[in-house]
Backbone as a chain_set.jsonl record, in Angstrom:
{"seq": "MNSLFIAFAAIVSLFASLLVLKGLIRKDFCVICASVSVTWLGLLVLYWLGAFKESLLIALLMGQSVVGGYYLLEKRVPERFLAFRLPFLLSATFGAYLLVAGASEFLYPFLFLLALWLAFGALFLSRANKKAGEIFGRLLACCKKW", "coords": {"N": [[-194.515, -34.933, -119.287], [-196.517, -37.541, -116.62], [-198.064, -36.942, -114.038], [-198.08, -38.976, -112.211], [-196.828, -40.996, -113.057], [-194.471, -40.059, -112.531], [-194.026, -39.312, -109.866], [-194.6, -42.296, -109.129], [-191.945, -42.992, -110.432], [-189.895, -41.86, -108.719], [-190.617, -42.824, -106.115], [-189.59, -45.638, -106.29], [-187.332, -45.22, -107.02], [-186.19, -43.558, -104.606], [-186.503, -45.625, -102.942], [-185.158, -47.647, -103.675], [-182.448, -46.638, -103.566], [-182.407, -46.011, -100.651], [-182.517, -48.57, -99.604], [-180.237, -49.215, -100.287], [-178.752, -47.688, -98.598], [-179.638, -48.173, -95.888], [-178.858, -50.368, -95.168], [-176.095, -49.818, -95.318], [-175.65, -47.955, -92.756], [-176.861, -49.257, -91.123], [-179.23, -48.319, -89.682], [-182.302, -48.69, -88.662], [-185.375, -48.027, -90.08], [-188.085, -47.663, -91.553], [-188.352, -48.403, -95.316], [-190.073, -48.043, -97.0], [-191.632, -46.129, -95.935], [-190.192, -44.068, -95.805], [-189.292, -43.561, -98.716], [-191.958, -42.596, -99.916], [-192.301, -40.461, -98.118], [-190.023, -38.85, -98.694], [-190.454, -38.2, -101.231], [-193.595, -36.963, -101.226], [-192.385, -34.614, -99.547], [-190.743, -33.263, -101.592], [-192.454, -33.021, -103.713], [-194.428, -31.557, -102.691], [-193.027, -29.016, -101.788], [-192.233, -27.868, -104.471], [-194.77, -27.728, -105.231], [-195.192, -25.805, -103.462], [-193.497, -23.466, -104.31], [-194.615, -23.527, -107.063], [-194.094, -24.834, -109.26], [-195.176, -27.389, -109.412], [-198.328, -28.676, -109.653], [-200.52, -30.787, -109.13], [-201.978, -30.613, -106.402], [-203.773, -33.001, -105.258], [-202.837, -35.776, -105.542], [-200.117, -35.017, -104.19], [-201.45, -35.092, -101.501], [-202.782, -37.593, -101.32], [-200.329, -38.95, -101.172], [-199.231, -37.843, -98.784], [-201.263, -38.706, -97.236], [-200.92, -41.619, -96.867], [-198.678, -41.386, -95.239], [-199.463, -40.295, -93.118], [-201.477, -42.373, -92.534], [-199.148, -44.273, -92.092], [-197.827, -43.206, -89.518], [-199.538, -43.632, -87.96], [-199.484, -46.162, -87.719], [-197.013, -46.988, -86.816], [-197.091, -45.284, -84.401], [-198.998, -46.915, -83.441], [-197.34, -49.24, -82.812], [-195.415, -48.324, -81.169], [-195.911, -46.602, -78.242], [-197.423, -47.097, -75.277], [-199.982, -49.418, -74.207], [-202.019, -48.03, -72.942], [-202.217, -45.525, -73.891], [-203.361, -45.851, -76.431], [-205.775, -45.247, -76.484], [-205.782, -42.72, -77.614], [-205.765, -42.658, -80.232], [-207.736, -41.923, -82.409], [-207.744, -38.982, -81.987], [-205.15, -38.503, -82.632], [-204.529, -39.225, -85.318], [-206.481, -37.73, -86.218], [-205.725, -35.387, -86.229], [-202.816, -35.359, -87.246], [-204.056, -35.775, -89.435], [-205.165, -33.078, -90.218], [-202.777, -31.828, -89.952], [-201.685, -32.467, -91.973], [-202.986, -31.447, -94.288], [-203.164, -28.825, -93.753], [-200.322, -28.197, -94.53], [-200.82, -28.362, -97.129], [-202.932, -26.793, -98.468], [-203.041, -24.576, -96.633], [-203.866, -22.026, -94.249], [-205.663, -21.12, -94.419], [-208.665, -21.981, -93.253], [-208.067, -22.746, -90.774], [-209.141, -22.092, -88.381], [-211.52, -23.451, -87.176], [-211.686, -26.329, -87.339], [-209.211, -26.522, -85.611], [-209.978, -25.64, -83.406], [-212.084, -27.815, -82.87], [-210.13, -30.127, -82.883], [-208.976, -29.865, -80.427], [-211.499, -29.665, -78.799], [-211.58, -32.455, -78.81], [-209.375, -33.656, -78.021], [-209.188, -32.701, -75.174], [-211.358, -33.784, -74.528], [-210.785, -36.652, -74.709], [-208.424, -36.674, -73.196], [-209.874, -36.132, -70.43], [-211.415, -38.155, -70.596], [-209.46, -40.61, -70.151], [-207.663, -39.513, -67.922], [-210.057, -40.168, -65.702], [-210.41, -42.812, -66.104], [-210.077, -44.652, -63.833], [-212.631, -44.242, -62.742], [-215.617, -46.371, -63.192], [-217.545, -46.201, -65.149], [-216.195, -44.707, -66.996], [-213.801, -45.884, -67.13], [-215.016, -48.36, -68.668], [-215.632, -47.229, -71.062], [-212.967, -46.211, -71.772], [-211.763, -48.686, -72.192], [-213.371, -50.047, -74.178], [-212.189, -48.111, -76.24], [-209.881, -49.071, -76.295], [-210.069, -50.988, -77.489], [-211.193, -50.769, -80.118], [-210.036, -51.165, -82.7], [-209.038, -53.583, -82.233], [-210.492, -56.215, -82.365], [-211.786, -56.868, -84.234]], "CA": [[-194.588, -36.548, -118.517], [-197.536, -37.454, -116.434], [-197.157, -36.759, -112.365], [-198.453, -39.978, -110.974], [-195.755, -41.563, -113.147], [-192.856, -39.142, -111.962], [-194.398, -39.672, -108.382], [-194.119, -43.649, -108.666], [-190.571, -43.168, -110.473], [-189.252, -41.319, -107.567], [-190.588, -43.52, -105.282], [-189.382, -46.48, -106.573], [-185.731, -44.736, -107.161], [-185.447, -43.97, -103.771], [-186.661, -46.824, -102.186], [-183.437, -48.569, -103.732], [-181.184, -45.937, -103.084], [-182.366, -46.191, -99.395], [-182.628, -49.428, -99.251], [-178.608, -49.714, -100.056], [-178.464, -46.74, -97.594], [-179.996, -48.877, -94.593], [-177.624, -51.755, -95.32], [-174.436, -49.359, -94.821], [-175.95, -47.31, -91.624], [-177.345, -50.126, -90.098], [-179.953, -48.277, -89.066], [-183.613, -48.929, -88.677], [-186.599, -47.401, -91.011], [-189.321, -48.355, -92.962], [-187.73, -47.487, -96.391], [-190.99, -47.42, -98.372], [-192.145, -44.505, -95.478], [-189.418, -43.141, -96.119], [-189.569, -43.286, -100.017], [-193.068, -42.038, -99.493], [-192.595, -38.948, -97.439], [-189.546, -38.057, -99.363], [-191.061, -37.805, -102.259], [-194.454, -35.675, -101.131], [-192.208, -33.362, -98.957], [-189.891, -32.777, -102.548], [-193.849, -32.686, -104.228], [-194.745, -30.19, -101.82], [-191.859, -27.874, -102.003], [-192.579, -27.941, -106.07], [-195.935, -27.159, -105.235], [-195.094, -24.235, -103.104], [-192.995, -22.55, -105.617], [-195.359, -22.885, -108.263], [-193.71, -25.874, -110.418], [-195.978, -28.694, -109.802], [-200.318, -28.725, -109.62], [-201.24, -31.927, -108.469], [-201.873, -31.008, -104.828], [-204.304, -34.49, -104.916], [-201.613, -36.804, -105.536], [-199.438, -34.949, -102.734], [-202.312, -35.137, -100.633], [-202.995, -38.896, -101.253], [-199.104, -39.682, -100.42], [-199.41, -37.471, -97.712], [-202.048, -39.573, -96.373], [-200.06, -42.393, -96.502], [-197.656, -41.009, -94.265], [-200.405, -40.21, -92.193], [-201.303, -44.232, -91.553], [-197.829, -45.045, -91.419], [-197.051, -42.745, -88.742], [-200.686, -44.335, -86.882], [-199.507, -47.524, -87.146], [-195.974, -46.782, -85.916], [-197.703, -45.258, -83.116], [-199.577, -47.764, -82.364], [-196.507, -49.967, -82.366], [-194.368, -47.738, -79.766], [-196.546, -46.625, -77.026], [-197.614, -48.129, -74.191], [-201.361, -49.575, -74.804], [-203.245, -47.405, -72.639], [-202.224, -44.472, -74.821], [-204.172, -46.306, -77.471], [-207.034, -44.74, -76.553], [-205.838, -41.322, -78.392], [-205.934, -42.922, -81.881], [-208.59, -41.017, -83.235], [-207.499, -37.492, -81.628], [-203.893, -38.111, -82.972], [-204.88, -39.575, -86.433], [-207.267, -36.492, -86.88], [-204.406, -34.387, -86.161], [-201.715, -35.691, -88.485], [-204.493, -35.387, -91.172], [-205.238, -31.475, -89.699], [-201.726, -30.955, -90.248], [-201.141, -32.614, -93.518], [-204.052, -30.528, -95.021], [-202.762, -27.083, -93.734], [-199.605, -27.978, -95.347], [-200.888, -28.379, -98.832], [-204.205, -26.125, -97.996], [-202.363, -23.564, -95.933], [-204.219, -22.239, -93.02], [-207.366, -20.445, -93.965], [-209.56, -22.796, -92.813], [-207.673, -23.228, -89.574], [-209.615, -22.21, -86.552], [-212.702, -24.898, -86.452], [-210.949, -27.444, -86.955], [-208.026, -26.524, -84.675], [-210.869, -25.71, -81.945], [-212.596, -28.904, -82.849], [-209.569, -30.698, -82.331], [-208.833, -29.227, -78.939], [-211.919, -29.854, -77.634], [-211.494, -33.925, -79.151], [-208.263, -33.686, -77.115], [-209.649, -32.605, -74.055], [-212.304, -35.085, -74.066], [-210.31, -37.855, -74.445], [-207.567, -36.623, -71.936], [-210.395, -36.274, -69.092], [-211.796, -39.738, -70.173], [-207.958, -40.982, -69.747], [-207.812, -39.262, -66.346], [-210.708, -40.509, -65.38], [-210.446, -44.282, -66.638], [-210.326, -45.496, -63.032], [-214.051, -44.543, -62.759], [-215.838, -47.989, -63.455], [-217.977, -46.158, -66.632], [-215.47, -44.402, -67.982], [-213.385, -47.241, -67.568], [-215.598, -49.363, -69.405], [-215.685, -46.516, -72.367], [-211.871, -46.544, -71.906], [-211.503, -50.135, -72.531], [-213.917, -49.638, -75.423], [-211.4, -47.427, -77.347], [-208.436, -49.579, -76.537], [-210.188, -52.563, -78.202], [-211.8, -50.557, -81.027], [-208.829, -51.65, -83.579], [-208.227, -54.725, -82.715], [-211.219, -56.913, -82.253], [-212.658, -56.671, -85.677]], "C": [[-196.023, -36.45, -117.628], [-197.072, -37.717, -114.856], [-197.421, -38.203, -111.639], [-197.293, -40.692, -110.991], [-193.988, -41.293, -112.516], [-192.827, -39.563, -110.544], [-193.608, -41.474, -108.049], [-192.597, -43.814, -108.878], [-189.724, -42.91, -109.162], [-189.272, -41.977, -106.41], [-189.643, -44.661, -105.317], [-187.547, -46.156, -106.79], [-185.36, -44.806, -105.477], [-185.898, -44.967, -102.556], [-185.283, -47.734, -102.506], [-182.537, -48.081, -103.164], [-181.271, -46.075, -101.363], [-182.603, -47.259, -98.918], [-180.666, -49.824, -99.235], [-178.228, -48.808, -98.84], [-178.461, -47.353, -96.228], [-179.069, -49.848, -94.345], [-176.272, -51.102, -94.355], [-174.398, -48.879, -93.266], [-176.359, -48.335, -90.891], [-178.177, -49.61, -88.933], [-181.755, -48.75, -89.091], [-184.853, -48.131, -88.813], [-187.357, -48.029, -91.663], [-188.794, -47.595, -94.429], [-188.901, -47.064, -97.347], [-191.754, -46.478, -97.497], [-191.621, -43.843, -96.203], [-189.214, -42.585, -97.586], [-190.852, -42.24, -100.365], [-193.272, -40.691, -99.13], [-191.803, -37.962, -98.413], [-190.145, -37.579, -100.47], [-192.141, -36.492, -102.498], [-193.835, -34.725, -100.972], [-191.43, -32.486, -100.834], [-191.283, -32.238, -103.466], [-193.947, -31.215, -103.433], [-193.709, -28.844, -101.929], [-192.065, -27.296, -103.205], [-193.726, -27.195, -105.803], [-195.91, -25.614, -104.636], [-194.348, -23.319, -103.69], [-193.641, -22.568, -106.744], [-195.223, -23.943, -109.457], [-194.259, -27.117, -110.302], [-197.896, -28.36, -108.971], [-200.58, -29.452, -109.298], [-200.919, -32.226, -106.943], [-202.765, -32.408, -104.404], [-203.148, -35.297, -105.11], [-200.152, -36.342, -104.215], [-200.382, -35.251, -101.563], [-202.474, -36.781, -100.255], [-201.329, -39.563, -100.837], [-198.956, -39.099, -99.183], [-200.416, -38.41, -96.679], [-201.394, -40.945, -95.898], [-199.253, -42.702, -95.578], [-198.382, -41.083, -92.952], [-200.532, -41.821, -91.575], [-200.112, -44.375, -91.557], [-197.558, -44.181, -90.452], [-198.316, -43.378, -87.467], [-200.084, -45.51, -86.421], [-197.925, -47.807, -86.581], [-196.075, -46.157, -84.53], [-198.097, -46.004, -82.084], [-198.385, -49.281, -81.963], [-195.139, -49.69, -80.744], [-194.7, -47.139, -78.59], [-197.073, -47.344, -76.331], [-199.361, -48.061, -74.522], [-201.893, -48.509, -74.18], [-203.219, -45.921, -73.128], [-202.77, -44.467, -76.038], [-205.079, -45.794, -77.943], [-206.741, -43.322, -77.165], [-205.602, -41.22, -79.976], [-206.707, -42.103, -82.767], [-208.201, -39.838, -83.232], [-206.01, -37.667, -82.92], [-204.018, -38.645, -84.871], [-205.797, -38.45, -87.228], [-206.203, -35.631, -86.935], [-203.188, -34.241, -86.833], [-202.869, -35.346, -89.561], [-204.948, -33.612, -91.22], [-203.728, -31.176, -90.415], [-201.196, -31.337, -91.513], [-202.02, -31.733, -94.265], [-203.226, -29.22, -94.752], [-201.564, -27.204, -94.518], [-199.789, -27.789, -96.653], [-202.211, -27.403, -98.96], [-203.957, -24.684, -97.368], [-203.673, -23.126, -94.598], [-205.758, -21.277, -93.033], [-208.299, -21.0, -93.793], [-209.186, -23.379, -91.54], [-208.547, -23.441, -87.864], [-210.967, -23.134, -86.152], [-212.11, -25.818, -86.189], [-210.099, -27.543, -85.974], [-208.94, -26.716, -83.206], [-211.608, -27.011, -81.585], [-211.622, -30.115, -82.37], [-208.9, -30.992, -80.955], [-209.624, -30.019, -78.08], [-211.727, -31.757, -77.656], [-210.429, -34.334, -78.3], [-208.565, -33.965, -75.628], [-210.72, -33.598, -73.419], [-211.803, -36.54, -74.046], [-209.33, -37.606, -73.46], [-208.325, -36.661, -70.959], [-211.074, -37.682, -69.298], [-210.369, -40.455, -69.366], [-207.671, -40.67, -68.435], [-208.737, -40.127, -65.044], [-210.735, -42.081, -65.277], [-210.626, -44.863, -65.065], [-211.848, -45.501, -62.255], [-214.767, -45.554, -63.657], [-216.516, -47.215, -64.844], [-217.071, -45.653, -67.432], [-214.641, -45.512, -68.531], [-213.839, -47.807, -68.511], [-215.516, -48.643, -71.031], [-214.192, -46.251, -72.827], [-211.224, -47.68, -72.69], [-212.363, -50.186, -74.002], [-212.76, -49.088, -76.945], [-210.285, -47.579, -77.501], [-208.554, -50.481, -77.367], [-210.672, -52.143, -79.371], [-211.113, -51.036, -82.124], [-208.543, -53.003, -83.796], [-209.098, -56.028, -82.288], [-212.252, -56.748, -82.948], [-212.402, -57.687, -86.627]], "O": [[-196.707, -35.442, -117.803], [-196.123, -38.4, -114.471], [-196.932, -38.439, -110.534], [-196.66, -41.072, -110.006], [-192.968, -41.927, -112.247], [-191.835, -40.082, -110.033], [-192.701, -41.838, -107.3], [-191.894, -44.437, -108.081], [-188.969, -43.757, -108.685], [-188.318, -41.927, -105.633], [-188.845, -44.72, -104.382], [-186.707, -47.045, -106.653], [-184.603, -45.642, -104.983], [-185.528, -44.883, -101.384], [-184.585, -48.34, -101.694], [-181.801, -48.673, -102.374], [-180.204, -46.243, -100.774], [-182.951, -47.242, -97.738], [-180.041, -50.49, -98.409], [-177.358, -49.24, -98.084], [-177.521, -47.169, -95.454], [-178.57, -50.037, -93.236], [-175.703, -51.499, -93.338], [-173.466, -49.206, -92.532], [-176.1, -48.171, -89.699], [-178.133, -49.99, -87.763], [-182.024, -49.315, -90.152], [-185.368, -47.599, -87.83], [-187.092, -49.015, -92.351], [-188.85, -46.374, -94.58], [-188.88, -46.157, -98.179], [-192.632, -45.871, -98.112], [-192.103, -43.131, -97.084], [-189.0, -41.386, -97.765], [-190.679, -41.21, -101.015], [-194.104, -39.913, -99.597], [-192.213, -36.898, -98.877], [-190.318, -36.363, -100.55], [-192.025, -35.53, -103.258], [-194.073, -33.757, -101.695], [-191.657, -31.31, -101.115], [-191.223, -31.096, -103.922], [-193.533, -30.094, -103.728], [-194.107, -27.716, -102.218], [-192.109, -26.067, -103.15], [-193.729, -26.008, -106.126], [-196.401, -24.593, -105.117], [-194.702, -22.159, -103.477], [-193.365, -21.687, -107.558], [-195.995, -23.976, -110.416], [-193.861, -27.991, -111.072], [-198.25, -27.881, -107.893], [-201.527, -29.06, -108.617], [-200.279, -33.097, -106.355], [-202.518, -32.916, -103.311], [-202.417, -35.061, -104.148], [-199.457, -37.138, -103.583], [-199.826, -35.737, -100.578], [-202.322, -37.192, -99.105], [-201.252, -40.627, -100.223], [-198.502, -39.862, -98.331], [-200.171, -38.677, -95.503], [-201.362, -41.293, -94.717], [-199.024, -43.815, -95.104], [-198.046, -41.727, -91.958], [-199.975, -42.331, -90.602], [-199.887, -44.856, -90.446], [-196.352, -44.404, -90.348], [-198.011, -43.536, -86.285], [-200.046, -45.92, -85.261], [-197.706, -48.835, -85.939], [-195.287, -46.442, -83.628], [-197.938, -46.051, -80.864], [-198.583, -50.113, -81.079], [-194.491, -50.337, -79.922], [-193.79, -47.086, -77.762], [-197.272, -48.476, -76.773], [-199.952, -47.064, -74.939], [-202.41, -47.776, -75.023], [-204.126, -45.158, -72.796], [-202.79, -43.465, -76.752], [-205.421, -45.686, -79.121], [-207.78, -42.661, -77.183], [-205.367, -40.257, -80.706], [-206.247, -41.657, -83.818], [-208.178, -39.298, -84.338], [-205.968, -36.976, -83.938], [-203.208, -38.03, -85.565], [-205.857, -38.29, -88.447], [-205.912, -35.182, -88.044], [-202.596, -33.172, -86.981], [-202.562, -34.644, -90.525], [-205.015, -33.028, -92.301], [-203.61, -30.362, -91.331], [-200.358, -30.654, -92.102], [-201.351, -31.176, -95.135], [-202.662, -28.667, -95.696], [-201.511, -26.32, -95.372], [-199.01, -27.111, -97.323], [-202.446, -27.391, -100.168], [-204.699, -23.744, -97.652], [-204.318, -24.053, -94.107], [-206.55, -20.919, -92.161], [-209.221, -20.394, -94.338], [-209.788, -24.367, -91.122], [-208.596, -24.218, -86.911], [-211.311, -23.422, -85.006], [-211.909, -26.246, -85.052], [-210.095, -28.602, -85.346], [-208.769, -27.51, -82.282], [-211.796, -27.368, -80.423], [-212.063, -30.989, -81.624], [-208.435, -32.05, -80.531], [-209.256, -30.731, -77.145], [-211.741, -32.345, -76.574], [-210.556, -35.449, -77.795], [-208.335, -34.995, -74.994], [-210.869, -34.025, -72.274], [-212.369, -37.448, -73.438], [-209.34, -38.518, -72.634], [-207.749, -37.303, -70.081], [-211.302, -38.366, -68.3], [-210.34, -40.744, -68.17], [-207.399, -41.629, -67.712], [-208.357, -40.544, -63.95], [-211.144, -42.542, -64.211], [-211.509, -45.72, -65.052], [-212.235, -46.355, -61.457], [-214.493, -45.554, -64.858], [-215.966, -47.653, -65.855], [-217.033, -46.057, -68.594], [-214.602, -45.991, -69.665], [-213.068, -47.867, -69.468], [-215.37, -49.339, -72.036], [-213.986, -46.073, -74.028], [-210.382, -47.6, -73.585], [-211.656, -50.424, -74.981], [-212.635, -49.507, -78.096], [-209.536, -46.95, -78.247], [-207.605, -50.925, -78.013], [-210.744, -53.12, -80.116], [-211.991, -51.559, -82.81], [-208.087, -53.577, -84.785], [-208.428, -56.959, -81.841], [-213.397, -56.531, -82.551], [-212.969, -57.667, -87.719]]}, "num_chains": 1, "name": "protein.A"}
């Protein structure tokens, strides 16, 4: 059977089940996000066990979860921390990549992300400085003025 069809069927089945469960437990969560996440988690375990070969499909579903996490972050953190959107998004992408590809290409991306976090952290800490404050303001406005 087609892998994409299986993934879609799993997502739709989980969506229906989790929608019912959400009503029963009275907990707020995104049913679509949970359905996609549970699907790629299941497929990832099957991939690790050698029972599923479609790493591209897993990666696409993981990408949806990364973007969902990004949007969740935007809603939940104080505005000043939104300056860290790019390092967060790239770190989440790196984490998803490692889950599928393994740690064979770990060092250089990790060091790059560490440097990026340090640079953004330094800018964050020096945002009271006029020039740094202007750059910091542009970081905050980067995704809301388009």
